[in-house]
N, CA, C and O atoms as CSV, one atom per row, in Angstrom:
chain,resi,resn,atom,element,x,y,z
A,1,MET,N,N,117.612,197.331,118.379
A,1,MET,CA,C,118.915,197.972,118.205
A,1,MET,C,C,120.098,197.333,118.994
A,1,MET,O,O,121.201,197.142,118.480
A,2,ILE,N,N,119.806,197.039,120.198
A,2,ILE,CA,C,120.912,196.427,120.970
A,2,ILE,C,C,121.373,194.996,120.481
A,2,ILE,O,O,122.538,194.608,120.568
A,3,ILE,N,N,120.351,194.269,119.965
A,3,ILE,CA,C,120.657,193.018,119.532
A,3,ILE,C,C,121.374,193.093,118.130
A,3,ILE,O,O,122.115,192.174,117.782
A,4,ARG,N,N,121.165,194.126,117.375
A,4,ARG,CA,C,121.847,194.348,116.066
A,4,ARG,C,C,123.329,194.743,116.426
A,4,ARG,O,O,124.248,194.334,115.716
A,5,THR,N,N,123.565,195.530,117.515
A,5,THR,CA,C,124.775,195.946,117.936
A,5,THR,C,C,125.584,194.815,118.457
A,5,THR,O,O,126.763,194.738,118.114
A,6,LEU,N,N,125.076,193.948,119.237
A,6,LEU,CA,C,125.756,192.736,119.818
A,6,LEU,C,C,126.249,191.764,118.721
A,6,LEU,O,O,127.369,191.255,118.690
A,7,ARG,N,N,125.179,191.564,117.758
A,7,ARG,CA,C,125.586,190.738,116.527
A,7,ARG,C,C,126.691,191.303,115.759
A,7,ARG,O,O,127.593,190.570,115.354
A,8,SER,N,N,126.682,192.641,115.517
A,8,SER,CA,C,127.807,193.361,114.806
A,8,SER,C,C,129.023,193.135,115.455
A,8,SER,O,O,130.027,192.851,114.802
A,9,ASP,N,N,129.040,193.244,116.842
A,9,ASP,CA,C,130.299,193.098,117.636
A,9,ASP,C,C,130.785,191.687,117.475
A,9,ASP,O,O,131.990,191.483,117.327
A,10,THR,N,N,129.994,190.788,117.494
A,10,THR,CA,C,130.366,189.357,117.438
A,10,THR,C,C,130.927,189.118,116.059
A,10,THR,O,O,131.969,188.472,115.952
A,11,TYR,N,N,130.282,189.614,114.951
A,11,TYR,CA,C,130.855,189.363,113.559
A,11,TYR,C,C,132.218,190.106,113.537
A,11,TYR,O,O,133.173,189.572,112.974
A,12,ARG,N,N,132.338,191.286,114.115
A,12,ARG,CA,C,133.613,191.934,113.994
A,12,ARG,C,C,134.757,191.138,114.838
A,12,ARG,O,O,135.906,191.094,114.400
A,13,SER,N,N,134.445,190.590,115.907
A,13,SER,CA,C,135.223,189.783,116.704
A,13,SER,C,C,135.763,188.524,115.853
A,13,SER,O,O,136.943,188.177,115.808
A,14,GLN,N,N,134.793,187.964,115.250
A,14,GLN,CA,C,135.049,186.618,114.428
A,14,GLN,C,C,136.070,187.047,113.178
A,14,GLN,O,O,136.915,186.248,112.774
A,15,LYS,N,N,135.936,188.212,112.676
A,15,LYS,CA,C,136.751,188.631,111.478
A,15,LYS,C,C,138.131,188.941,112.063
A,15,LYS,O,O,139.137,188.586,111.449
A,16,LEU,N,N,138.212,189.579,113.208
A,16,LEU,CA,C,139.657,189.731,113.747
A,16,LEU,C,C,140.327,188.494,114.274
A,16,LEU,O,O,141.546,188.335,114.208
A,17,ILE,N,N,139.489,187.615,114.805
A,17,ILE,CA,C,140.053,186.310,115.104
A,17,ILE,C,C,140.508,185.492,113.920
A,17,ILE,O,O,141.530,184.810,113.983
A,18,ALA,N,N,139.746,185.560,112.832
A,18,ALA,CA,C,140.207,184.869,111.671
A,18,ALA,C,C,141.500,185.339,111.137
A,18,ALA,O,O,142.367,184.534,110.794
A,19,VAL,N,N,141.673,186.737,111.049
A,19,VAL,CA,C,143.017,187.292,110.701
A,19,VAL,C,C,144.065,186.840,111.498
A,19,VAL,O,O,145.109,186.470,110.960
A,20,ARG,N,N,143.917,186.815,112.834
A,20,ARG,CA,C,144.890,186.516,113.779
A,20,ARG,C,C,145.195,184.909,113.566
A,20,ARG,O,O,146.364,184.525,113.604
A,21,LEU,N,N,144.222,184.070,113.364
A,21,LEU,CA,C,144.493,182.700,113.069
A,21,LEU,C,C,145.265,182.469,111.907
A,21,LEU,O,O,146.135,181.598,111.904
A,22,GLU,N,N,144.995,183.252,110.809
A,22,GLU,CA,C,145.700,183.066,109.584
A,22,GLU,C,C,147.231,183.492,109.829
A,22,GLU,O,O,148.134,182.781,109.386
A,23,LEU,N,N,147.475,184.565,110.481
A,23,LEU,CA,C,148.778,185.054,110.871
A,23,LEU,C,C,149.612,183.912,111.629
A,23,LEU,O,O,150.794,183.661,111.396
A,24,HIS,N,N,148.842,183.291,112.528
A,24,HIS,CA,C,149.443,182.241,113.370
A,24,HIS,C,C,149.876,181.105,112.372
A,24,HIS,O,O,151.012,180.633,112.423
A,25,LYS,N,N,148.912,180.670,111.439
A,25,LYS,CA,C,149.217,179.661,110.507
A,25,LYS,C,C,150.511,179.940,109.800
A,25,LYS,O,O,151.398,179.092,109.710
A,26,ARG,N,N,150.605,181.263,109.256
A,26,ARG,CA,C,151.808,181.544,108.380
A,26,ARG,C,C,153.002,181.542,109.229
A,26,ARG,O,O,154.064,181.219,108.696
A,27,ARG,N,N,152.988,181.862,110.509
A,27,ARG,CA,C,154.191,181.919,111.152
A,27,ARG,C,C,154.601,180.570,111.774
A,27,ARG,O,O,155.794,180.358,111.992
A,28,HIS,N,N,153.539,179.529,112.109
A,28,HIS,CA,C,153.838,178.205,112.711
A,28,HIS,C,C,153.547,177.177,111.817
A,28,HIS,O,O,153.821,176.032,112.175
A,29,GLY,N,N,153.000,177.378,110.626
A,29,GLY,CA,C,152.708,176.184,109.791
A,29,GLY,C,C,151.383,175.503,110.048
A,29,GLY,O,O,151.093,174.538,109.340
A,30,SER,N,N,150.534,175.917,111.010
A,30,SER,CA,C,149.353,175.147,111.350
A,30,SER,C,C,148.436,176.139,112.267
A,30,SER,O,O,148.944,177.060,112.907
A,31,TYR,N,N,147.237,175.903,112.267
A,31,TYR,CA,C,146.383,176.632,113.174
A,31,TYR,C,C,146.614,176.125,114.518
A,31,TYR,O,O,146.968,174.963,114.715
A,32,PRO,N,N,146.392,177.105,115.592
A,32,PRO,CA,C,146.614,176.612,116.894
A,32,PRO,C,C,145.597,175.606,117.428
A,32,PRO,O,O,144.521,175.489,116.843
A,33,GLY,N,N,145.857,174.927,118.428
A,33,GLY,CA,C,145.086,173.931,119.019
A,33,GLY,C,C,143.880,174.599,119.706
A,33,GLY,O,O,142.783,174.043,119.748
A,34,SER,N,N,144.112,175.776,120.229
A,34,SER,CA,C,143.073,176.484,120.993
A,34,SER,C,C,143.436,177.947,120.734
A,34,SER,O,O,144.515,178.349,120.297
A,35,LEU,N,N,142.284,178.742,121.097
A,35,LEU,CA,C,142.464,180.118,120.935
A,35,LEU,C,C,143.377,180.750,122.045
A,35,LEU,O,O,143.888,181.854,121.856
A,36,SER,N,N,143.552,180.139,123.047
A,36,SER,CA,C,144.559,180.568,124.035
A,36,SER,C,C,146.014,180.579,123.530
A,36,SER,O,O,146.881,181.266,124.069
A,37,GLU,N,N,146.224,179.836,122.537
A,37,GLU,CA,C,147.553,179.709,122.061
A,37,GLU,C,C,147.983,180.900,121.237
A,37,GLU,O,O,149.121,180.946,120.770
A,38,VAL,N,N,147.089,181.877,121.045
A,38,VAL,CA,C,147.361,183.072,120.181
A,38,VAL,C,C,147.254,184.264,121.066
A,38,VAL,O,O,146.192,184.826,121.333
A,39,PRO,N,N,148.522,184.636,121.536
A,39,PRO,CA,C,148.704,185.714,122.538
A,39,PRO,C,C,148.061,186.976,122.126
A,39,PRO,O,O,147.637,187.725,123.006
A,40,ALA,N,N,147.944,187.287,120.895
A,40,ALA,CA,C,147.232,188.576,120.287
A,40,ALA,C,C,145.782,188.535,120.650
A,40,ALA,O,O,145.173,189.598,120.525
A,41,LEU,N,N,145.144,187.519,121.065
A,41,LEU,CA,C,143.689,187.474,121.339
A,41,LEU,C,C,143.423,187.786,122.685
A,41,LEU,O,O,143.925,187.118,123.589
A,42,SER,N,N,142.609,188.830,122.918
A,42,SER,CA,C,142.139,189.105,124.278
A,42,SER,C,C,140.975,188.301,124.729
A,42,SER,O,O,140.298,187.705,123.891
A,43,SER,N,N,140.691,188.240,126.012
A,43,SER,CA,C,139.472,187.419,126.438
A,43,SER,C,C,138.103,188.077,125.985
A,43,SER,O,O,137.045,187.478,125.792
A,44,ASP,N,N,138.334,189.377,125.863
A,44,ASP,CA,C,137.035,190.139,125.380
A,44,ASP,C,C,136.825,189.836,123.970
A,44,ASP,O,O,135.674,189.822,123.533
A,45,LEU,N,N,137.863,189.583,123.181
A,45,LEU,CA,C,137.625,189.436,121.718
A,45,LEU,C,C,137.015,187.983,121.535
A,45,LEU,O,O,136.212,187.775,120.626
A,46,VAL,N,N,137.382,187.040,122.357
A,46,VAL,CA,C,136.899,185.713,122.089
A,46,VAL,C,C,135.649,185.375,122.782
A,46,VAL,O,O,135.203,184.228,122.753
A,47,HIS,N,N,135.019,186.418,123.459
A,47,HIS,CA,C,133.735,186.292,124.224
A,47,HIS,C,C,132.562,186.688,123.271
A,47,HIS,O,O,132.503,187.840,122.841
A,48,ASP,N,N,131.699,185.822,122.961
A,48,ASP,CA,C,130.541,186.245,122.278
A,48,ASP,C,C,129.581,187.067,123.066
A,48,ASP,O,O,128.925,186.520,123.953
A,49,ARG,N,N,129.451,188.285,122.825
A,49,ARG,CA,C,128.593,189.220,123.709
A,49,ARG,C,C,127.103,188.857,123.387
A,49,ARG,O,O,126.259,188.925,124.281
A,50,PHE,N,N,126.797,188.497,122.200
A,50,PHE,CA,C,125.457,188.173,121.948
A,50,PHE,C,C,124.892,187.093,122.691
A,50,PHE,O,O,123.815,187.201,123.278
A,51,ALA,N,N,125.656,185.949,122.684
A,51,ALA,CA,C,125.332,184.713,123.467
A,51,ALA,C,C,125.831,184.781,124.985
A,51,ALA,O,O,125.463,183.954,125.819
A,52,ASN,N,N,126.569,185.676,125.230
A,52,ASN,CA,C,127.236,185.710,126.586
A,52,ASN,C,C,127.890,184.394,126.884
A,52,ASN,O,O,127.677,183.742,127.907
A,53,ALA,N,N,128.691,184.058,125.927
A,53,ALA,CA,C,129.462,182.721,126.075
A,53,ALA,C,C,130.808,182.887,125.265
A,53,ALA,O,O,130.868,183.750,124.389
A,54,PRO,N,N,131.820,182.127,125.524
A,54,PRO,CA,C,132.967,182.106,124.712
A,54,PRO,C,C,132.664,181.675,123.301
A,54,PRO,O,O,131.678,180.973,123.079
A,55,MET,N,N,133.427,182.045,122.395
A,55,MET,CA,C,133.477,181.520,121.049
A,55,MET,C,C,133.846,179.985,120.962
A,55,MET,O,O,134.731,179.538,121.692
A,56,LEU,N,N,133.210,179.231,120.126
A,56,LEU,CA,C,133.587,177.879,120.018
A,56,LEU,C,C,134.656,177.803,118.873
A,56,LEU,O,O,134.468,178.364,117.793
A,57,TYR,N,N,135.772,177.093,119.153
A,57,TYR,CA,C,136.880,176.902,118.139
A,57,TYR,C,C,137.363,175.572,118.246
A,57,TYR,O,O,137.637,175.110,119.354
A,58,PHE,N,N,137.506,174.845,117.101
A,58,PHE,CA,C,138.133,173.545,117.151
A,58,PHE,C,C,138.722,173.302,115.712
A,58,PHE,O,O,138.386,173.921,114.703
A,59,LEU,N,N,139.597,172.361,115.782
A,59,LEU,CA,C,140.397,172.033,114.444
A,59,LEU,C,C,139.647,170.763,113.834
A,59,LEU,O,O,139.347,169.801,114.541
A,60,GLY,N,N,139.383,170.826,112.547
A,60,GLY,CA,C,139.017,169.818,111.807
A,60,GLY,C,C,140.012,168.701,111.568
A,60,GLY,O,O,141.187,168.942,111.844
A,61,PRO,N,N,139.688,167.503,111.087
A,61,PRO,CA,C,140.675,166.513,110.665
A,61,PRO,C,C,141.594,166.804,109.625
A,61,PRO,O,O,142.689,166.255,109.504
A,62,ASP,N,N,141.095,167.745,108.820
A,62,ASP,CA,C,142.005,168.144,107.664
A,62,ASP,C,C,142.880,169.317,108.025
A,62,ASP,O,O,143.594,169.798,107.145
A,63,GLY,N,N,142.887,169.826,109.257
A,63,GLY,CA,C,143.646,170.910,109.592
A,63,GLY,C,C,143.002,172.209,109.477
A,63,GLY,O,O,143.596,173.203,109.896
A,64,SER,N,N,141.793,172.307,108.926
A,64,SER,CA,C,141.093,173.546,108.898
A,64,SER,C,C,140.554,173.851,110.353
A,64,SER,O,O,140.760,173.067,111.279
A,65,TYR,N,N,139.838,175.059,110.508
A,65,TYR,CA,C,139.256,175.290,111.953
A,65,TYR,C,C,137.804,175.662,111.625
A,65,TYR,O,O,137.348,175.958,110.521
A,66,VAL,N,N,137.226,175.594,112.698
A,66,VAL,CA,C,135.697,176.001,112.840
A,66,VAL,C,C,135.726,177.029,114.070
A,66,VAL,O,O,136.298,176.831,115.142
A,67,LEU,N,N,135.004,178.153,113.705
A,67,LEU,CA,C,134.963,179.201,114.677
A,67,LEU,C,C,133.462,179.635,114.690
A,67,LEU,O,O,132.935,180.169,113.714
A,68,ARG,N,N,132.755,179.351,115.951
A,68,ARG,CA,C,131.328,179.622,115.927
A,68,ARG,C,C,131.131,180.381,117.144
A,68,ARG,O,O,131.764,180.203,118.185
A,69,ALA,N,N,130.051,181.393,116.922
A,69,ALA,CA,C,129.597,182.164,118.022
A,69,ALA,C,C,128.307,181.634,118.565
A,69,ALA,O,O,127.768,182.185,119.524
């Protein structure tokens, strides 16, 4: 049950981060270079509670992003 809750929290966080990344892109024309460039993201939100590590985020060569837990 705890594992399922932690996974659900991580999926929820990823969805919220994705929405905020899209808003950033609309406002600035591109995705941010790092999650820290998005002021609306709290440190709790970008922390993967299931893995007890920060979420991995990076930009691809085509301007898209990858967000992994």
